[in-house]
Phi, psi and omega in degrees: 000140180254165180256136179218129180246346184305134178086349182291108175065023183291143173223124180240132179237154175261128181230160170295149184228131170275239178269106178232154178242129176302129183090351180274172179270129181267143172233160180289144180234350182164186179303122176060017188233135176244164176211171172302130188287138169287167179285149172085014179241157178294133181287143172280316181169196182248131179284117180270328184197150175229134176222121183054240183256024180228156179222144171270120185239123176278116184255352179208150179112190185274133176220158171246128181221165174283155174227161176213181174103160177220119006286156178288161173301160179239162174295138184109200184283132178225151169258113189247147174233166178287150180259359179081358181237022178092007180230193180235161176210161176297145178295154176245171180307131178091353178257153177243105182270176177258132179289123180225143178264108179273123182246352180207131176236130173247099186288337178287316181269351184055051175234159178216150172256130184211162173257124175285000000 
């Protein structure tokens, strides 16, 4: 038997988009508008697609993303913030991260599977 998390509790919304990259981490840029997230902020979600001035952003459910930082995220609950390079990292003192459940870590590729 295999394990599959795709589609579990997913929620995708359409938002106005400034500069976003498909597959990147979205951060707020203004009313109803997202952009590629700067480092050290709570992630809004993952950009699934961009068309013209709008983006489909997954704000809940299972995603695979890059990670960085030391210490690295751990399996289980983590408070994560954006790393400014398209991935996530554990929050540091003075930052307010988003609680995410990490269920898979690939330390060679520096990727993780998590629930937003």
